Backbone as a printed PyTorch tensor [residue, N CA C, xyz], in Angstrom:
tensor([[[ 93.6380, 109.0360, 106.0890],
         [ 93.1060, 107.9270, 106.1400],
         [ 93.0010, 106.6670, 105.8750]],

        [[ 92.6910, 105.9740, 106.9530],
         [ 92.9960, 104.4780, 106.6590],
         [ 92.2300, 103.7340, 105.9790]],

        [[ 92.6610, 102.5290, 105.1680],
         [ 91.9240, 101.4910, 104.4770],
         [ 92.0950, 100.1760, 104.9140]],

        [[ 91.3450,  99.4810, 105.4480],
         [ 91.7500,  98.0890, 105.6720],
         [ 91.0120,  97.1460, 105.2970]],

        [[ 91.3640,  96.3410, 104.6570],
         [ 90.8350,  95.1360, 103.7290],
         [ 90.5020,  93.9350, 104.3800]],

        [[ 89.5960,  93.0900, 103.9180],
         [ 88.8440,  91.8050, 104.4310],
         [ 90.0450,  90.8460, 104.4060]],

        [[ 89.8380,  89.8100, 105.6820],
         [ 90.7230,  88.8600, 105.3260],
         [ 91.2610,  88.2500, 104.3290]],

        [[ 92.6650,  87.9150, 103.9670],
         [ 93.0150,  87.2300, 102.7260],
         [ 93.3090,  87.9320, 101.6490]],

        [[ 93.2530,  87.7200, 100.2800],
         [ 93.0500,  88.3520,  99.2020],
         [ 92.9130,  89.9450,  99.6020]],

        [[ 93.2870,  90.7600,  98.9510],
         [ 93.6670,  92.3960,  98.7360],
         [ 91.9680,  92.3230,  97.4530]],

        [[ 90.9350,  93.6040,  97.7160],
         [ 89.9870,  93.7830,  97.2500],
         [ 90.5300,  95.1720,  96.8260]],

        [[ 90.7040,  95.2850,  95.7320],
         [ 90.4880,  96.7470,  95.1080],
         [ 92.0940,  97.2960,  94.5870]],

        [[ 92.5150,  98.1780,  94.9070],
         [ 93.8420,  98.8670,  94.3010],
         [ 94.7780,  98.1630,  95.5770]],

        [[ 95.8100,  97.8160,  94.9180],
         [ 97.2300,  97.2870,  95.9810],
         [ 97.8400,  98.6210,  96.6160]],

        [[ 98.3400,  98.1520,  97.9390],
         [ 99.0060,  99.2040,  98.5520],
         [100.2470,  99.6260,  97.3150]],

        [[100.5140, 101.6670,  97.7550],
         [102.0060, 101.6870,  96.7230],
         [103.2510, 101.4630,  97.3200]],

        [[103.1490, 101.0880,  98.5730],
         [104.0360, 100.6050,  99.1640],
         [103.3740, 100.0820, 100.5140]],

        [[104.6000,  98.4960, 100.4190],
         [103.9550,  97.5490, 101.9350],
         [105.2690,  97.5430, 102.7620]],

        [[105.9010,  98.2870, 103.9720],
         [107.1190,  98.4880, 104.6950],
         [107.1350,  97.1630, 105.6120]],

        [[107.6300,  96.2650, 105.8910],
         [107.7220,  95.6390, 107.1610],
         [109.1530,  95.6470, 107.6810]],

        [[108.9120,  95.7710, 109.1890],
         [110.3760,  96.0080, 109.7130],
         [110.4760,  95.0430, 110.7780]],

        [[111.9050,  94.0460, 110.3310],
         [112.3760,  93.2970, 111.1450],
         [112.5870,  92.6100, 112.3810]],

        [[112.0830,  92.2490, 113.3940],
         [112.3250,  92.3040, 114.9270],
         [111.9350,  90.5800, 115.1430]],

        [[112.8240,  90.5750, 116.6740],
         [112.3120,  89.4670, 117.4660],
         [111.0390,  90.2980, 118.3460]],

        [[109.9180,  89.5040, 118.5880],
         [108.9430,  90.1640, 119.3750],
         [109.2940,  89.7860, 121.2080]],

        [[108.6330,  91.1280, 122.0230],
         [109.3120,  91.0370, 123.3030],
         [109.7620,  91.7800, 123.6850]],

        [[109.4190,  91.7660, 124.8820],
         [110.3380,  93.0560, 126.1610],
         [111.4270,  92.8030, 125.8980]],

        [[111.8340,  91.2040, 126.0630],
         [113.4620,  91.0200, 126.0310],
         [114.5390,  91.3900, 125.0660]],

        [[113.6870,  91.7870, 124.0220],
         [114.6250,  92.0760, 122.8400],
         [114.5550,  93.8740, 122.3580]],

        [[113.5950,  94.5310, 123.1060],
         [113.4680,  95.6710, 123.0740],
         [115.0110,  96.2890, 122.5690]],

        [[115.2010,  96.6820, 121.8700],
         [116.2660,  97.6900, 121.6380],
         [117.7380,  97.2340, 121.4820]],

        [[117.2560,  95.7680, 121.3900],
         [118.7090,  95.4900, 120.6150],
         [119.0360,  96.0870, 119.0280]],

        [[120.2850,  95.6030, 118.5290],
         [120.2660,  95.8530, 117.2520],
         [119.7280,  95.3160, 116.3110]],

        [[119.4020,  93.7960, 116.7230],
         [118.4040,  92.8040, 115.7940],
         [117.0400,  93.5720, 115.4260]],

        [[116.6950,  94.7670, 116.4610],
         [115.5070,  95.1510, 116.2600],
         [115.0200,  96.5970, 115.6580]],

        [[116.3420,  97.1470, 115.1020],
         [116.2600,  98.4670, 114.5560],
         [115.4470,  98.4820, 113.1350]],

        [[115.0740,  97.2840, 112.5090],
         [113.8780,  97.2620, 111.3780],
         [112.3540,  97.8300, 111.9600]],

        [[111.8780,  96.9260, 113.1830],
         [110.7290,  97.5820, 113.3760],
         [110.8880,  98.9150, 114.0730]],

        [[111.7880,  99.4860, 115.1810],
         [112.0420, 100.6270, 115.4530],
         [112.0160, 101.8890, 114.2200]],

        [[112.0690, 101.6120, 113.1320],
         [111.7200, 102.7060, 112.1190],
         [110.2820, 102.4690, 111.4840]],

        [[110.1550, 100.9550, 111.3420],
         [108.1050, 101.3470, 111.0590],
         [107.3750, 101.9640, 112.2890]],

        [[107.8610, 101.6840, 113.4470],
         [106.9360, 102.3640, 114.3660],
         [107.3880, 103.8920, 114.3570]],

        [[108.5100, 104.3750, 113.7870],
         [108.4690, 105.3740, 113.9740],
         [107.7520, 105.9190, 112.6050]],

        [[107.8890, 105.4860, 111.3370],
         [106.7180, 105.8790, 110.4780],
         [105.3090, 105.8750, 110.7780]],

        [[104.9020, 104.4620, 111.5920],
         [103.5270, 104.6530, 112.3320],
         [103.0040, 106.1220, 113.1290]],

        [[103.9810, 106.3740, 113.8200],
         [103.5440, 107.2280, 114.7520],
         [103.6000, 108.3280, 113.8270]],

        [[104.6890, 109.1120, 112.8100],
         [104.5780, 110.0620, 111.9060],
         [103.1670, 110.2870, 111.3810]],

        [[102.9840, 109.2480, 110.6610],
         [101.7140, 109.4910, 110.0830],
         [100.3610, 108.6890, 110.4720]],

        [[100.1500, 108.5260, 112.1900],
         [ 99.2130, 108.5070, 112.5700],
         [ 98.5190, 107.2150, 112.6790]],

        [[ 99.3920, 106.0260, 111.9740],
         [ 99.1410, 104.4730, 111.9060],
         [ 98.8780, 103.8730, 113.6110]],

        [[ 97.8200, 103.0980, 113.3720],
         [ 97.8780, 102.2370, 115.0300],
         [ 98.4480, 100.7870, 114.1300]],

        [[ 99.6130, 100.4410, 114.6480],
         [ 99.3900,  98.4990, 114.2620],
         [ 99.1730,  97.8680, 115.3820]],

        [[ 98.1350,  97.4900, 114.9160],
         [ 97.4400,  95.9770, 115.5970],
         [ 97.4420,  94.6980, 114.8290]],

        [[ 97.0600,  94.0210, 115.6270],
         [ 96.8670,  92.3890, 115.2170],
         [ 96.0020,  92.4820, 114.0730]],

        [[ 96.1950,  91.3750, 113.4590],
         [ 95.2890,  90.5920, 112.5370],
         [ 94.6840,  89.1680, 112.5410]],

        [[ 93.7760,  88.5130, 112.9820],
         [ 93.6740,  87.3420, 112.6820],
         [ 94.1410,  86.7170, 111.3380]],

        [[ 94.9540,  85.5220, 111.5340],
         [ 95.1320,  85.2340, 110.3950],
         [ 96.6280,  85.7650, 109.9500]],

        [[ 97.0950,  86.6830, 110.4570],
         [ 98.4080,  87.3920, 109.8300],
         [ 99.3910,  87.8010, 111.3550]],

        [[100.2520,  86.4470, 110.9040],
         [101.3110,  86.9870, 112.3160],
         [101.9470,  88.4130, 112.4070]],

        [[101.3860,  89.4970, 112.6200],
         [102.1670,  90.9010, 112.1780],
         [100.8980,  92.1340, 112.9860]],

        [[101.7670,  92.8370, 113.4150],
         [100.9770,  94.1360, 113.9490],
         [100.8930,  94.8810, 112.2200]],

        [[100.1010,  95.5860, 111.9010],
         [ 99.4780,  96.1380, 110.7550],
         [ 98.9060,  97.4320, 110.8990]],

        [[ 99.0710,  98.2940, 109.8290],
         [ 98.0930,  99.4990, 109.5100],
         [ 98.3490,  99.6800, 108.4740]],

        [[ 97.6570, 100.3360, 107.5340],
         [ 97.3920, 101.3140, 106.3470],
         [ 97.1610, 102.5280, 106.3090]],

        [[ 97.7970, 103.5780, 106.0160],
         [ 97.7940, 104.6260, 106.0370],
         [ 98.0150, 105.8130, 104.5100]],

        [[ 97.0050, 106.7780, 104.5140],
         [ 97.5460, 107.5890, 103.4170],
         [ 98.5820, 108.5630, 103.4020]],

        [[ 99.4430, 108.6900, 102.3220],
         [100.3990, 109.4750, 102.2630],
         [100.3390, 110.2910, 100.9970]],

        [[ 99.7200, 111.3350, 100.9920],
         [100.2830, 112.5330,  99.4800],
         [ 99.3540, 111.5500,  98.8850]],

        [[ 98.0000, 110.8550,  99.0360],
         [ 97.2640, 110.4610,  97.7190],
         [ 98.1160, 109.0790,  98.1650]],

        [[ 98.9980, 108.3850,  98.6160],
         [ 99.4500, 107.0770,  98.1770],
         [ 99.3030, 106.3800,  99.3900]],

        [[ 98.9230, 105.0410,  99.3340],
         [ 98.3970, 104.0250,  99.9400],
         [ 99.8850, 103.1400, 100.9610]],

        [[100.2520, 103.4770, 102.0780],
         [101.5440, 102.4970, 102.6670],
         [100.7670, 101.9960, 103.9200]],

        [[101.3160, 100.9030, 103.7520],
         [101.2700,  99.6910, 104.3070],
         [102.0060,  99.6210, 105.5920]],

        [[102.2420,  99.5420, 106.4730],
         [103.0730,  99.3630, 107.8660],
         [102.8410,  98.0730, 108.8020]],

        [[103.9120,  96.9540, 108.7160],
         [103.8630,  95.6680, 109.4560],
         [105.0580,  95.7310, 109.8950]],

        [[104.8270,  94.9940, 111.1660],
         [106.2780,  94.7970, 111.6980],
         [105.5030,  92.8690, 112.3290]],

        [[106.2740,  92.2370, 111.8230],
         [105.9400,  90.4840, 112.3040],
         [106.0920,  90.4330, 113.7540]],

        [[104.9820,  89.3980, 114.1140],
         [105.1990,  89.0700, 115.5480],
         [105.6160,  87.6460, 115.8140]],

        [[106.5140,  86.8900, 114.3390],
         [106.9730,  86.1670, 114.7120],
         [108.5860,  86.5810, 114.8750]],

        [[109.3440,  85.1620, 115.0780],
         [110.6350,  85.0710, 115.6950],
         [111.5480,  85.9880, 114.1010]],

        [[112.7200,  86.5960, 114.2890],
         [113.2450,  86.9510, 113.1110],
         [113.4710,  85.8680, 112.2160]],

        [[113.9060,  84.8330, 112.6920],
         [114.1390,  83.5130, 111.5480],
         [112.8090,  83.1590, 110.8390]],

        [[111.7350,  83.3810, 111.7190],
         [110.6870,  83.1880, 110.5680],
         [109.5320,  84.1430, 110.1760]],

        [[110.3740,  85.1470, 110.0400],
         [109.9290,  86.5050, 109.0010],
         [108.5660,  86.2950, 107.8730]],

        [[109.2250,  84.6230, 107.1100],
         [108.5570,  84.8500, 106.1220],
         [107.1630,  84.5180, 106.4240]],

        [[107.0680,  83.8680, 107.5400],
         [105.5710,  83.4920, 108.0870],
         [104.6060,  84.8220, 107.7370]],

        [[105.0400,  86.2340, 108.2860],
         [104.1080,  87.3590, 108.1220],
         [104.2880,  87.5700, 106.9380]],

        [[105.4380,  87.6620, 106.2750],
         [105.4840,  88.7410, 104.8980],
         [104.5850,  87.4500, 103.5450]],

        [[104.7720,  86.4760, 103.8560],
         [104.0350,  85.8300, 102.7190],
         [102.3280,  86.1690, 102.4150]],

        [[101.8370,  86.3190, 103.6120],
         [100.4590,  86.7510, 103.6170],
         [ 99.9930,  87.8840, 103.8280]],

        [[101.2610,  89.0090, 104.2070],
         [101.0520,  90.5780, 104.1720],
         [101.5390,  90.5450, 102.2160]],

        [[102.0930,  90.1290, 101.6520],
         [102.0280,  90.2770, 100.3180],
         [100.5710,  89.8530,  99.7600]],

        [[100.1680,  88.8610, 100.1580],
         [ 98.7790,  88.6240,  99.4700],
         [ 97.4240,  89.6910,  99.7070]],

        [[ 97.6910,  89.9510, 101.2410],
         [ 97.0470,  90.8310, 101.2760],
         [ 96.5750,  92.2020, 100.7950]],

        [[ 97.8830,  92.9400, 100.7760],
         [ 98.1840,  94.0420, 100.0400],
         [ 98.2710,  94.3030,  98.5510]],

        [[ 97.9220,  92.9990,  97.9910],
         [ 97.9590,  93.1570,  96.4550],
         [ 99.1070,  92.9320,  95.8560]],

        [[100.4240,  92.4500,  96.4870],
         [101.3360,  92.8460,  95.7500],
         [102.1920,  91.5300,  95.5160]],

        [[101.7130,  90.7480,  95.0140],
         [102.3100,  88.9420,  94.5920],
         [102.9460,  88.9150,  93.6760]],

        [[102.4990,  90.1540,  92.3660],
         [103.0980,  90.1050,  91.2970],
         [103.8650,  91.3900,  91.3870]],

        [[104.4960,  92.5720,  92.3950],
         [105.1360,  93.4520,  92.4420],
         [105.3930,  93.4900,  93.7070]],

        [[106.6110,  92.5000,  93.8400],
         [107.6700,  92.5490,  94.9790],
         [108.3130,  93.9430,  94.8300]],

        [[108.3570,  94.5700,  93.7370],
         [108.8600,  95.7990,  93.8270],
         [108.3450,  96.9540,  94.8220]],

        [[107.4090,  96.6500,  95.4150],
         [106.4140,  97.6550,  96.0570],
         [106.4820,  96.9090,  97.3520]],

        [[107.8800,  95.6290,  97.5910],
         [107.5580,  95.7060,  98.9380],
         [109.2540,  95.9120,  99.9620]],

        [[109.3170,  96.7340, 100.6120],
         [110.4680,  97.3500, 101.5140],
         [110.8320,  96.3350, 102.7590]],

        [[111.4940,  95.8100, 102.8960],
         [112.0230,  95.0450, 104.2360],
         [113.4610,  96.2770, 104.6640]],

        [[112.8300,  96.7470, 106.0270],
         [113.8460,  97.1150, 106.4870],
         [114.9290,  96.5360, 108.2230]],

        [[115.8140,  96.2770, 107.8660],
         [116.3080,  95.7160, 108.7400],
         [118.0640,  95.6730, 109.3580]],

        [[118.4930,  95.2050, 110.2360],
         [119.7570,  95.6450, 110.6090],
         [120.9260,  94.8420, 109.4380]],

        [[121.7990,  95.1290, 109.3670],
         [122.8380,  94.8180, 108.6370],
         [124.5020,  94.8040, 109.0120]],

        [[124.8900,  93.8240, 109.4060],
         [126.1650,  93.4670, 109.8810],
         [127.3080,  93.4930, 109.3690]],

        [[126.8800,  93.4790, 107.5810],
         [128.0640,  94.0950, 106.7370],
         [128.0100,  95.9860, 106.4470]],

        [[127.4800,  96.7050, 107.3800],
         [127.7690,  97.9760, 107.4230],
         [128.1600,  98.6180, 108.4620]],

        [[128.8420,  99.7590, 109.0250],
         [128.8950, 100.1180, 110.2840],
         [128.2420, 100.6720, 111.3350]],

        [[128.1060, 100.7210, 112.0980],
         [126.9400, 101.2330, 112.8070],
         [126.4480, 102.5040, 113.0230]],

        [[125.2760, 102.6110, 112.7180],
         [124.4070, 103.8240, 111.8670],
         [124.4630, 104.0980, 110.3150]],

        [[125.5530, 103.3530, 109.5290],
         [125.0800, 103.4760, 108.3880],
         [124.2630, 103.0750, 107.4160]],

        [[123.6890, 103.9000, 106.4380],
         [122.1900, 103.3250, 105.5960],
         [122.3960, 103.2260, 104.1330]],

        [[121.7230, 101.8760, 103.7090],
         [121.8020, 101.6980, 102.2670],
         [120.5570, 101.2370, 101.9510]],

        [[120.2560, 101.6990, 100.8340],
         [118.8280, 101.2310, 100.0140],
         [119.2870, 100.3180,  99.2660]],

        [[118.8110,  99.2220,  98.6030],
         [119.2920,  98.1050,  98.1360],
         [117.9140,  97.6130,  97.5720]],

        [[118.0260,  97.0770,  95.8740],
         [117.3900,  96.7540,  95.3430],
         [117.6880,  94.8040,  94.8890]],

        [[116.5070,  94.3320,  95.8530],
         [116.7600,  92.8320,  95.7270],
         [118.4550,  92.4340,  96.3260]],

        [[119.0370,  91.0470,  95.6220],
         [120.6890,  91.1810,  96.0150],
         [120.4840,  89.5490,  96.8530]],

        [[121.8080,  89.6610,  97.5360],
         [121.9120,  88.6280,  98.6920],
         [121.3640,  88.3900, 100.1300]],

        [[121.3780,  87.7290, 101.3150],
         [120.9880,  87.6730, 102.2050],
         [121.9540,  87.9870, 103.2620]],

        [[123.0010,  88.0400, 103.1240],
         [124.0790,  88.6820, 103.8960],
         [124.3670,  88.1000, 105.0540]],

        [[123.6250,  86.5830, 105.0750],
         [123.2440,  85.6140, 106.6040],
         [122.5140,  86.4280, 107.1350]],

        [[121.7190,  87.2570, 106.9000],
         [120.3010,  87.7160, 107.9480],
         [119.0740,  86.3660, 107.6150]],

        [[118.6970,  85.5870, 108.8200],
         [117.7540,  84.7500, 108.7340],
         [116.2880,  85.1350, 108.3650]],

        [[115.8640,  86.5510, 108.6800],
         [114.8960,  86.8920, 108.4990],
         [114.7480,  87.2420, 107.2270]],

        [[115.4650,  87.2220, 106.1030],
         [115.8370,  88.0090, 104.5780],
         [115.7740,  86.7890, 104.2360]],

        [[116.3150,  85.5670, 104.6980],
         [116.2860,  84.0010, 104.3240],
         [115.0800,  83.6200, 104.3180]],

        [[114.0600,  83.7040, 105.6680],
         [113.0770,  83.0850, 105.3920],
         [111.8330,  84.1870, 104.7480]],

        [[112.4160,  84.8340, 104.4400],
         [111.1130,  85.8970, 103.4070],
         [111.7240,  85.3220, 102.0190]],

        [[112.4800,  85.0740, 101.5810],
         [112.9440,  84.3710, 100.3450],
         [112.4670,  83.1260,  99.9320]],

        [[112.5400,  82.1220, 101.0730],
         [112.1170,  80.9070, 101.1580],
         [110.3070,  80.9550, 101.2650]],

        [[109.5980,  81.8210, 101.4310],
         [108.5070,  82.1020, 101.2360],
         [107.9650,  82.7680, 100.4010]],

        [[108.6600,  83.3280,  99.6460],
         [108.0920,  84.3920,  98.8930],
         [108.5750,  83.9740,  97.2870]],

        [[109.8900,  83.1580,  97.4330],
         [110.5040,  82.2420,  96.6880],
         [111.2740,  83.4840,  95.3960]],

        [[112.0390,  84.5290,  95.9840],
         [112.1590,  85.6530,  95.5660],
         [112.9300,  86.3110,  96.3400]],

        [[114.0620,  87.2240,  95.6040],
         [114.6540,  87.8960,  96.4060],
         [114.9950,  89.6650,  95.6500]],

        [[113.4430,  89.6180,  95.0110],
         [113.4590,  90.9290,  94.1850],
         [112.7130,  91.8050,  94.9370]],

        [[112.5270,  91.7450,  96.3900],
         [112.2370,  92.9460,  97.6050],
         [113.1110,  94.3210,  97.4240]],

        [[112.7630,  95.3040,  97.8590],
         [113.5180,  96.2380,  98.2540],
         [114.0750,  95.8550,  99.7560]],

        [[115.0930,  96.9770, 100.0760],
         [115.6010,  96.7600, 101.5400],
         [116.4840,  98.1270, 101.6360]],

        [[115.9170,  98.4690, 103.0450],
         [116.5360,  99.5000, 103.7400],
         [117.0840,  98.7520, 104.7520]],

        [[118.5940,  98.8430, 104.8100],
         [119.6110,  98.6810, 105.4090],
         [120.3310,  99.2700, 106.5770]],

        [[119.7770,  99.0500, 107.8060],
         [120.9010,  99.9830, 109.0680],
         [122.2010,  99.1710, 109.4230]],

        [[123.1900,  99.9250, 109.3320],
         [123.9410,  99.1130, 109.6110],
         [124.2080,  98.9970, 111.5530]],

        [[124.5710,  97.5100, 111.7930],
         [124.8420,  97.5710, 113.2320],
         [126.3570,  96.9940, 113.6530]],

        [[127.0080,  96.9630, 112.5200],
         [128.4410,  96.7270, 112.3120],
         [128.6850,  95.1700, 112.8030]],

        [[129.9140,  94.5920, 112.4020],
         [130.5470,  93.4320, 112.6010],
         [130.4620,  93.1100, 114.1430]],

        [[130.2880,  91.4590, 114.3170],
         [130.7720,  90.9570, 115.5030],
         [132.3690,  91.0800, 115.9110]],

        [[132.8420,  90.6550, 117.4180],
         [134.1390,  90.3270, 116.9200],
         [134.4470,  89.1760, 116.6130]],

        [[133.4920,  88.4150, 116.1000],
         [134.1340,  86.9700, 115.5590],
         [132.6140,  86.8770, 114.9940]],

        [[132.9330,  85.6680, 114.2580],
         [131.2790,  85.3880, 113.6510],
         [130.8430,  84.0320, 114.3840]],

        [[131.2820,  83.3150, 115.1760],
         [131.0560,  82.5330, 116.5010],
         [129.9820,  83.6380, 117.2480]],

        [[130.0370,  84.8360, 117.7130],
         [129.3610,  85.7360, 118.4330],
         [128.0300,  86.7960, 117.4790]],

        [[127.9710,  86.1410, 115.7920],
         [127.0030,  87.1110, 115.3830],
         [126.1240,  87.3460, 115.9030]],

        [[125.4080,  86.1560, 116.7750],
         [124.2750,  85.9520, 117.2560],
         [124.2950,  87.2360, 118.4460]],

        [[125.3390,  86.4620, 119.6480],
         [125.4140,  87.6060, 120.8030],
         [125.1650,  89.2640, 120.5560]],

        [[125.8110,  89.6490, 119.2530],
         [126.0960,  90.8130, 118.6940],
         [124.9460,  91.3190, 118.7690]],

        [[123.6640,  90.8110, 117.5060],
         [122.5380,  91.2860, 116.8870],
         [121.9340,  91.1530, 118.2380]],

        [[121.8240,  90.4990, 119.3660],
         [120.9150,  90.4500, 120.3450],
         [121.2140,  91.2490, 121.6340]],

        [[121.7260,  91.7520, 121.3430],
         [122.4880,  92.5300, 122.9060],
         [122.5480,  93.8390, 122.8660]],

        [[122.0440,  94.8720, 123.4920],
         [121.8480,  96.3710, 123.4180],
         [123.1260,  97.1390, 123.4690]],

        [[123.2230,  97.8820, 122.3140],
         [124.6520,  98.7920, 122.1330],
         [124.8200,  99.4860, 123.3130]],

        [[126.0230, 100.1130, 123.3500],
         [126.3010, 100.8690, 124.5150],
         [125.8360, 102.6760, 123.8440]],

        [[125.9640, 103.3200, 124.9190],
         [124.9190, 105.1750, 124.6960],
         [125.7520, 105.0000, 123.3630]],

        [[126.7670, 105.4830, 122.8630],
         [127.4280, 106.0870, 121.7980],
         [126.7900, 105.3570, 120.4310]],

        [[126.7040, 104.3570, 120.5980],
         [126.4990, 103.2920, 119.2940],
         [124.2340, 103.6950, 119.4110]],

        [[123.7090, 103.3630, 120.3270],
         [122.6890, 103.9330, 120.8940],
         [121.9370, 105.1280, 120.0520]],

        [[122.9960, 106.0740, 120.1940],
         [122.5920, 107.5090, 119.7410],
         [122.7520, 107.3240, 117.7780]],

        [[123.7750, 106.3830, 117.3410],
         [123.9950, 106.3910, 116.5150],
         [122.6380, 105.5910, 115.4980]],

        [[122.2280, 104.8680, 116.1310],
         [121.1850, 103.6240, 115.6880],
         [120.3250, 104.3060, 115.6200]],

        [[119.5400, 105.5670, 116.8810],
         [118.5900, 106.2160, 116.3440],
         [118.2770, 107.1180, 115.7640]],

        [[119.2150, 108.1190, 115.2400],
         [119.5340, 108.5750, 114.4500],
         [119.3490, 107.9840, 112.8120]],

        [[120.0940, 106.6200, 112.9990],
         [119.7960, 105.2760, 111.5420],
         [118.3360, 105.0590, 111.0910]],

        [[117.6770, 105.1040, 112.5800],
         [116.2240, 104.3760, 112.6070],
         [115.5060, 105.8300, 111.9220]],

        [[115.9680, 106.6580, 112.2030],
         [115.3280, 108.0270, 111.5940],
         [115.2580, 108.2820, 110.4230]],

        [[116.7390, 108.0470, 109.4320],
         [116.7710, 108.3630, 108.4050],
         [116.3250, 107.0230, 107.7780]],

        [[116.1910, 106.2160, 108.1660],
         [115.6890, 104.7030, 107.3630],
         [114.1650, 105.0710, 107.4810]],

        [[113.3530, 105.7560, 108.3620],
         [111.9240, 106.4700, 108.3640],
         [111.9960, 107.3900, 107.0100]],

        [[112.7640, 108.1290, 107.0810],
         [112.8430, 109.1610, 105.8880],
         [113.1740, 108.3050, 104.5530]],

        [[113.7450, 107.2910, 104.3810],
         [114.2750, 106.6810, 103.0920],
         [112.7850, 106.0710, 102.5610]],

        [[112.1050, 105.4240, 103.6250],
         [110.8470, 105.2570, 102.7400],
         [110.2140, 105.8020, 102.4970]],

        [[109.9510, 106.9850, 103.0840],
         [109.3220, 107.8880, 102.3740],
         [109.7540, 108.9350, 100.9500]],

        [[110.8710, 108.5840, 100.9000],
         [111.8240, 108.8070,  99.8000],
         [111.2590, 107.9300,  98.4170]],

        [[111.2050, 106.7350,  99.1080],
         [110.7460, 105.5930,  98.4690],
         [109.6800, 105.5200,  97.7530]],

        [[108.6680, 106.1980,  98.5870],
         [107.5210, 106.2160,  98.5450],
         [107.0600, 107.3660,  97.9450]],

        [[107.6080, 108.7870,  97.5820],
         [107.3740, 109.6240,  96.8920],
         [108.0840, 109.9380,  95.7650]],

        [[109.2270, 109.2610,  95.3640],
         [110.3630, 109.6820,  94.2930],
         [110.5260, 108.2000,  93.7240]],

        [[110.1460, 107.2760,  94.7990],
         [110.8570, 105.8980,  94.0450],
         [112.1990, 105.3920,  93.9870]],

        [[112.3130, 104.3220,  94.3440],
         [113.6780, 103.5820,  94.7770],
         [115.2650, 103.9440,  94.3610]],

        [[115.2820, 104.4440,  92.9820],
         [116.1670, 104.7230,  92.2880],
         [116.2570, 105.8440,  92.5200]],

        [[115.6710, 107.0900,  92.9760],
         [115.8060, 108.5140,  93.7740],
         [116.5390, 108.2080,  95.1580]],

        [[115.7740, 107.1510,  95.9270],
         [116.1620, 107.1790,  97.2370],
         [117.2280, 106.7630,  97.5850]],

        [[118.1330, 105.6200,  96.3530],
         [119.1740, 104.9830,  96.4430],
         [120.0700, 106.4100,  95.6440]],

        [[120.0700, 106.8570,  94.9090],
         [120.8450, 107.9980,  94.5600],
         [121.2940, 108.9010,  95.9020]],

        [[120.1860, 109.3640,  96.7060],
         [120.6650, 110.2650,  97.5910],
         [121.0340, 109.4830,  99.1500]],

        [[120.8650, 108.2900,  99.3480],
         [121.0590, 107.9440, 100.7490],
         [121.9070, 107.3600, 100.5340]],

        [[122.1360, 106.5150,  99.4290],
         [123.6730, 105.6960,  99.1010],
         [124.6890, 106.2930,  98.9690]],

        [[124.9880, 107.4880,  98.8100],
         [126.0400, 108.6450,  98.6670],
         [126.5090, 109.3210, 100.1130]],

        [[125.9800, 108.9550, 101.0770],
         [126.0320, 109.5710, 102.3840],
         [126.9980, 108.7720, 102.6430]],

        [[127.7870, 109.3390, 103.3980],
         [129.4290, 109.0790, 104.2240],
         [129.1290, 109.0110, 105.9700]]])
């Protein structure tokens, strides 16, 4: 069952979880390391019959579905990565999470993890991710949850942008494809059993 509220602040019960997958928009960026977060949200949408569509006044593709009695909101910003907060701020308002950022999950690429490694985290630093920085600046908080998909470090700091904006080779592509599936699994685990349980299971993997 899908539920759609009116534009602006949510009317009624807040979403149980709002999941935002970070990316850059457009075909030029499809398949790049920077877009793995959005890939996980698109996979969740496919699994649960969501249809991500635009909504006037919110720069994101959005839908909300019922999963085992819980309201799961899915979103992919249509802004560029470094302006992700422009989408996340109205999304938080729309889904009634202004006083509950522990129900906001941001799925994103992570340079500090090897390719394909997955970690679930509550709050913390930004690790140089401009999408997270924009979200922090617009929400004035870093208390949201993260599902971090490792894409590995670039050869040098100066080549960081080239690294995340490029498409990986065949072997790494397979690793990231598996990680995207595991990221979707992690979100489902957070929804069903909470973030502590998800961290226990996901973060223990080697």
